[in-house]
C-alpha positions in Angstrom: -77.6 -128.3 8.5 -78.9 -124.9 9.6 -77.8 -121.9 7.7 -77.9 -118.6 9.6 -77.7 -115.7 7.2 -77.0 -112.2 8.5 -78.1 -109.6 5.9 -79.7 -106.2 5.5 -81.6 -107.6 2.5 -82.7 -111.1 3.5 -85.6 -111.1 0.9 -83.0 -110.9 -1.9 -82.3 -114.6 -1.3 -85.8 -115.9 -1.3 -86.3 -116.7 -5.0 -83.2 -119.0 -5.2 -83.4 -120.7 -1.8 -87.0 -121.6 -2.2 -86.9 -123.3 -5.6 -85.9 -126.7 -7.0 -83.4 -128.9 -5.1 -82.9 -126.5 -2.1 -86.7 -126.3 -1.7 -87.0 -130.1 -1.7 -84.1 -130.4 0.8 -85.9 -128.0 3.2 -89.2 -130.0 2.8 -87.2 -133.2 3.7 -85.8 -131.5 6.8 -82.2 -131.9 5.5 -81.4 -128.1 5.6 -83.1 -125.0 7.0 -82.5 -121.3 6.9 -82.7 -118.6 9.6 -82.3 -114.9 8.7 -81.1 -112.1 10.9 -81.3 -108.4 9.8 -78.9 -106.2 11.7 -81.6 -103.5 11.7 -83.6 -105.6 14.1 -80.7 -105.4 16.6 -80.4 -101.6 16.6 -81.7 -99.3 19.3 -84.1 -97.2 17.2 -87.9 -97.7 17.1 -88.7 -96.4 13.6 -87.1 -97.5 10.4 -85.3 -94.1 10.1 -83.9 -94.5 13.6 -82.7 -98.1 12.9 -79.9 -97.0 10.6 -77.0 -99.3 11.1 -74.4 -97.6 8.9 -72.2 -94.5 9.3 -69.3 -92.7 7.7 -65.9 -94.5 7.9 -63.3 -93.2 10.3 -60.3 -91.9 8.5 -62.5 -90.6 5.6 -63.3 -92.2 2.3 -66.4 -92.8 0.2 -69.5 -94.8 1.2 -70.8 -96.1 4.5 -69.7 -98.8 6.9 -72.1 -101.1 8.7 -71.8 -100.6 12.5 -70.3 -103.4 14.6 -72.8 -103.8 17.5 -76.0 -104.7 15.5 -73.9 -107.3 13.6 -72.4 -108.6 16.9 -75.8 -109.0 18.4 -77.1 -110.8 15.3 -74.2 -113.2 15.4 -74.8 -113.9 19.1 -78.5 -114.6 18.4 -77.5 -117.0 15.6 -74.9 -118.8 17.7 -77.5 -119.3 20.5 -76.9 -121.6 23.4 -73.9 -123.9 23.3 -74.5 -127.6 22.8 -72.3 -130.7 22.5 -74.2 -131.5 19.3 -73.9 -128.1 17.9 -70.8 -127.3 15.8 -70.8 -123.7 14.5 -68.7 -122.1 11.8 -68.9 -118.3 11.2 -68.1 -117.1 7.7 -67.3 -113.5 6.7 -67.3 -112.7 2.9 -64.4 -110.6 1.7 -62.6 -110.4 -1.7 -59.3 -111.0 0.1 -60.5 -114.1 1.9 -59.6 -117.8 1.5 -60.7 -119.1 -1.9 -63.9 -121.2 -1.6 -63.9 -124.5 -3.5 -65.5 -127.9 -3.5 -63.1 -129.4 -1.0 -64.0 -126.6 1.5 -67.7 -127.4 0.9 -67.2 -131.1 1.6 -65.3 -130.4 4.8 -67.9 -127.9 6.0 -70.8 -130.3 5.2 -69.2 -133.1 7.3 -67.9 -131.1 10.2 -70.5 -128.5 11.1 -74.2 -128.4 12.0 -74.7 -124.6 11.9 -73.1 -122.2 9.4 -73.4 -118.5 10.1 -72.8 -116.2 7.0 -72.2 -112.5 7.4 -73.2 -110.6 4.3 -71.6 -107.2 4.1 -72.8 -104.2 2.1 -71.6 -100.7 1.1 -68.0 -100.3 2.2 -68.1 -103.3 4.5 -68.7 -104.0 8.2 -66.8 -102.5 11.1 -63.8 -104.8 11.7 -64.4 -105.0 15.4 -66.9 -107.7 14.7 -63.9 -110.0 14.0 -62.5 -109.3 17.4 -65.8 -110.3 19.1 -66.1 -113.6 17.3 -63.8 -116.0 15.5 -64.7 -115.8 11.9 -63.3 -117.3 8.7 -62.8 -114.9 5.8 -63.9 -116.4 2.5 -63.9 -115.3 -1.1 -65.9 -116.8 -3.9 -63.6 -115.4 -6.6 -61.2 -112.7 -7.7 -63.8 -109.9 -8.0 -65.8 -107.5 -5.9 -69.6 -107.7 -5.4 -72.0 -105.2 -4.0 -72.9 -107.5 -1.2 -72.4 -110.9 0.5 -75.8 -112.3 -0.5 -74.7 -113.9 -3.8 -71.6 -115.5 -2.1 -74.0 -116.9 0.6 -76.2 -118.5 -2.0 -73.1 -120.0 -3.7 -72.0 -121.6 -0.4 -75.5 -122.8 0.5 -75.8 -124.5 -2.9 -72.4 -126.0 -3.0 -72.4 -127.2 0.7 -75.9 -128.5 0.6 -75.3 -130.8 -2.4 -72.6 -132.6 -0.3 -75.3 -133.6 2.2 -76.6 -137.1 1.6 -80.2 -137.0 0.4 -80.2 -133.5 -1.0 -79.6 -134.5 -4.6 -81.7 -137.7 -4.3 -79.1 -139.8 -6.0 -75.7 -139.1 -4.4 -74.0 -140.4 -7.6 -75.2 -137.1 -9.2 -72.2 -135.4 -7.7 -70.1 -134.6 -10.8 -67.0 -134.0 -8.7 -67.2 -137.6 -7.3 -67.4 -139.4 -10.6 -66.1 -139.3 -14.2 -68.1 -136.5 -15.8 -67.8 -134.4 -18.9 -68.7 -130.7 -19.4 -70.4 -131.9 -22.6 -73.7 -133.8 -22.2 -76.4 -135.0 -24.6 -79.9 -136.3 -24.5 -82.7 -137.3 -27.0 -83.3 -137.0 -29.9 -80.2 -138.6 -31.3 -80.2 -136.1 -34.2 -81.1 -132.4 -34.0 -81.8 -130.5 -37.2 -81.5 -126.7 -37.3 -81.2 -124.5 -40.4 -80.6 -127.4 -42.7 -77.8 -128.9 -40.6 -77.8 -132.1 -38.6 -76.2 -132.2 -35.2 -75.6 -135.8 -33.9 -74.8 -137.3 -30.5 -71.1 -138.6 -30.4 -71.1 -142.3 -31.5 -69.2 -143.4 -28.4 -72.1 -142.4 -26.2 -74.4 -144.7 -28.1 -71.9 -147.7 -28.0 -72.8 -149.0 -24.6 -69.1 -149.5 -23.9 -68.7 -147.7 -20.5 -64.9 -148.0 -20.6 -64.8 -146.0 -23.9 -67.4 -143.6 -22.6 -65.3 -142.9 -19.5 -62.2 -142.3 -21.6 -64.2 -139.9 -23.9 -65.5 -138.0 -20.8 -62.0 -137.7 -19.5 -60.8 -136.3 -22.8 -63.6 -133.7 -22.8 -62.5 -132.6 -19.3 -59.0 -132.0 -20.5 -59.9 -129.8 -23.4 
């Protein structure tokens, strides 16, 4: 899986994408990232000349990211067509389709390249959506300052559906009986004179009872 991330602030994703499971997945060659800054597709030569935002038509606060630099960035990400290449273009908007695990599973199995368009400020000129077929996605009923956090959420959720990323595919909580409450050693934790114990059922070795307990915890 190759993730193509279009962002004015690509460095903001570095710390998360290059740690722990996602780092190991890259080292194994299971996933990789490519970044595209719309500024690199503007016509200016200096940083000041490479502005890619302007005031919105019709008035209103804030600035809107111009269409053409983003269109060129998407075109670069799409690259040459290939029979083996299956591309999905995602546009993050609060009003988009709600992202969930089922969406992540379908995406992981159907596509080889995911292009994510991260907006900023008041958004991106909507003519981009006329130049390319995009799918509008929301990660929740709230508004963020940019699309970089949603991009990281999708990368994490989709990547863990790819065989080999988690090491043991049985680690997928959504594919097995799992509880929101988990415990490890020691069996008894003491704090401020109180003892906190692991539920007895988890020490019983009876997996039928353990699964029943986990299902009960999920329903609380």
